[in-house]
C-alpha positions as CSV (number, residue, x, y, z in Angstrom):
1,X,71.3,41.0,138.9
2,X,69.9,43.8,136.7
3,X,66.0,43.9,136.1
4,X,66.1,42.6,132.4
5,X,67.7,39.4,133.9
6,X,65.0,39.1,136.5
7,X,62.4,39.5,134.0
8,X,64.0,37.1,131.8
9,X,64.2,34.5,134.5
10,X,60.6,35.0,135.4
11,X,59.6,34.7,131.8
12,X,61.3,31.4,131.3
13,X,60.1,29.7,134.5
14,X,56.6,31.2,135.0
15,X,55.5,31.7,131.4
16,X,54.9,27.8,130.6
17,X,52.7,27.5,134.0
18,X,50.8,30.6,132.8
19,X,50.2,29.3,129.3
20,X,49.1,25.7,130.5
21,X,46.4,27.3,133.1
22,X,45.3,29.4,130.5
23,X,44.8,26.3,127.8
24,X,42.8,24.6,130.6
25,X,40.9,27.4,131.6
26,X,37.2,28.4,130.5
27,X,38.2,31.3,128.2
28,X,40.1,29.0,125.6
29,X,38.4,25.6,123.9
30,X,41.6,24.3,123.1
31,X,41.8,20.4,122.0
32,X,44.4,18.2,120.9
33,X,43.2,17.6,117.1
34,X,43.6,13.8,116.9
35,X,44.6,10.7,119.0
36,X,47.4,8.4,118.2
37,X,45.2,5.3,118.7
38,X,44.7,3.4,115.3
39,X,41.6,1.6,116.4
40,X,38.4,3.6,117.6
41,X,38.5,4.1,121.0
42,X,35.6,2.9,123.2
43,X,34.4,5.5,125.1
44,X,33.8,4.5,128.2
45,X,35.4,1.3,127.7
46,X,32.8,-1.6,127.5
47,X,33.1,-3.8,130.7
48,X,31.9,-7.6,129.7
49,X,29.6,-9.0,132.4
50,X,30.0,-12.2,134.3
51,X,29.4,-15.1,131.9
52,X,30.2,-18.9,131.6
53,X,30.0,-20.4,128.2
54,X,32.0,-23.5,126.5
55,X,34.5,-23.2,124.2
56,X,35.0,-25.4,120.9
57,X,37.0,-27.9,123.1
58,X,34.0,-28.0,125.8
59,X,36.0,-26.2,128.5
60,X,34.4,-23.9,130.5
61,X,35.0,-20.2,129.9
62,X,34.1,-17.7,132.0
63,X,35.3,-13.6,132.6
64,X,37.7,-14.8,135.4
65,X,39.6,-16.6,132.4
66,X,39.9,-13.1,130.4
67,X,41.5,-11.6,133.5
68,X,44.9,-10.6,134.2
69,X,46.0,-10.9,130.2
70,X,45.3,-8.6,127.5
71,X,43.0,-10.1,124.9
72,X,43.0,-9.8,121.3
73,X,39.3,-10.7,120.4
74,X,38.1,-11.4,116.9
75,X,34.1,-11.8,116.3
76,X,32.4,-13.0,113.1
77,X,29.2,-13.9,112.1
78,X,28.8,-17.1,109.9
79,X,31.2,-19.8,109.5
80,X,34.9,-19.1,110.1
81,X,36.3,-19.1,106.4
82,X,39.7,-18.1,104.9
83,X,39.2,-14.3,105.7
84,X,39.0,-15.3,109.5
85,X,41.9,-17.5,109.3
86,X,43.8,-14.6,107.7
87,X,42.5,-12.4,110.5
88,X,44.0,-14.9,113.3
89,X,46.9,-15.1,111.4
90,X,47.6,-11.3,111.2
91,X,46.5,-11.3,115.4
92,X,48.9,-13.9,116.0
93,X,51.7,-11.6,114.2
94,X,50.4,-8.9,116.5
95,X,50.9,-11.2,119.7
96,X,54.4,-12.3,118.5
97,X,55.6,-8.8,117.7
98,X,55.2,-7.7,121.4
99,X,58.6,-9.7,122.3
100,X,58.7,-10.1,126.0
101,X,55.0,-9.4,126.8
102,X,53.8,-11.9,124.1
103,X,53.0,-14.1,127.2
104,X,50.7,-11.1,128.8
105,X,48.5,-11.4,125.3
106,X,45.9,-13.9,124.7
107,X,43.9,-14.5,121.1
108,X,40.1,-15.5,121.1
109,X,37.8,-16.3,118.2
110,X,34.3,-15.8,118.7
111,X,32.0,-17.0,115.9
112,X,28.1,-17.9,115.8
113,X,28.5,-21.0,114.0
114,X,30.3,-24.3,114.7
115,X,33.9,-24.4,113.0
116,X,34.5,-26.9,110.5
117,X,37.2,-29.5,111.5
118,X,39.3,-28.7,108.8
119,X,39.3,-25.0,109.7
120,X,39.8,-25.7,113.2
121,X,42.8,-28.0,112.7
122,X,44.2,-25.0,110.3
123,X,43.6,-22.7,113.4
124,X,45.5,-25.0,115.6
125,X,48.3,-25.2,113.3
126,X,48.4,-21.6,112.9
127,X,48.4,-20.8,116.8
128,X,47.8,-23.3,119.3
129,X,46.6,-21.2,122.0
130,X,43.6,-19.5,120.2
131,X,40.6,-19.6,122.6
132,X,37.6,-20.5,120.3
133,X,34.2,-20.0,121.5
134,X,31.4,-21.2,118.7
135,X,28.0,-21.8,118.1
136,X,25.4,-20.9,120.7
137,X,28.2,-20.1,123.1
138,X,29.4,-17.6,120.5
139,X,26.2,-16.0,119.7
140,X,25.7,-15.7,123.6
141,X,29.1,-14.0,123.7
142,X,28.4,-11.7,120.9
143,X,25.3,-10.4,122.6
144,X,27.5,-9.1,125.4
145,X,29.8,-7.1,122.8
146,X,28.9,-3.1,122.3
147,X,25.9,-2.9,120.0
148,X,27.5,-2.7,116.6
149,X,26.2,-4.5,113.5
150,X,29.1,-4.5,111.2
151,X,31.1,-7.9,111.7
152,X,33.8,-9.3,111.3
153,X,35.4,-7.0,114.1
154,X,38.5,-7.3,116.2
155,X,38.9,-5.6,119.8
156,X,41.4,-5.6,122.3
157,X,40.5,-5.8,125.8
158,X,42.4,-4.8,129.1
159,X,43.4,-6.8,131.7
160,X,40.0,-6.5,133.5
161,X,38.0,-7.6,130.4
162,X,36.9,-4.0,129.1
163,X,36.5,-3.5,125.4
164,X,39.1,-0.5,124.8
165,X,39.5,-0.7,121.1
166,X,37.8,-1.6,118.3
167,X,38.9,-2.5,114.6
168,X,36.4,-2.9,112.0
169,X,36.8,-5.4,109.0
170,X,39.9,-3.8,106.8
171,X,41.5,-2.5,109.6
172,X,45.6,-2.3,109.6
173,X,46.4,-5.0,111.7
174,X,49.9,-3.0,111.9
175,X,47.9,-0.2,113.7
176,X,46.6,-2.6,116.0
177,X,50.2,-3.7,116.6
178,X,51.2,-0.2,117.4
179,X,48.5,0.5,119.9
180,X,48.9,-2.8,122.0
181,X,52.5,-2.1,122.0
182,X,51.9,1.3,123.5
183,X,49.1,-0.2,126.0
184,X,51.8,-2.7,127.2
185,X,54.2,-0.1,127.3
186,X,52.5,2.5,129.4
187,X,50.7,0.2,131.5
188,X,51.7,-1.6,134.8
189,X,50.0,-4.9,135.6
190,X,51.3,-6.4,138.9
């Protein structure tokens, strides 16, 4: 082998390592320009404390009920109206778009007002498995969320009941679908 070949081989194999070391060194302040997520990343993730509340059907809901499944959480203040039902419709679509991972995703609605029976039947017709925490229990649950006064808001919770992504009102649910797809694809829940 001649000298040029040896230098070329050295460059091919060691130059990427040298560049990587330099990029992560104290001499360069390089950071990626943006992230790929569509929601607002909660840094650090907000862990829900232990709780025991009653849902709209009177069943006890505890933090342990949120474990082992990804949660799509929609929080609204005031009565759940047409906008709230529409958000739940889109969350159902986000859940359905996850194909084989659908059983790994649950939907929860939190509101500080009791739900009108007509709206409740509309929600149940839309998606039978929506967990609804309303009234006083909804106010208590809302107090456990990250401090933010802009409601309604949607969140993605991981399988350990940590809030990891936030979607303010008017967010594109297609972005939520993409974020959840990426999370379900790249994380293992054994």
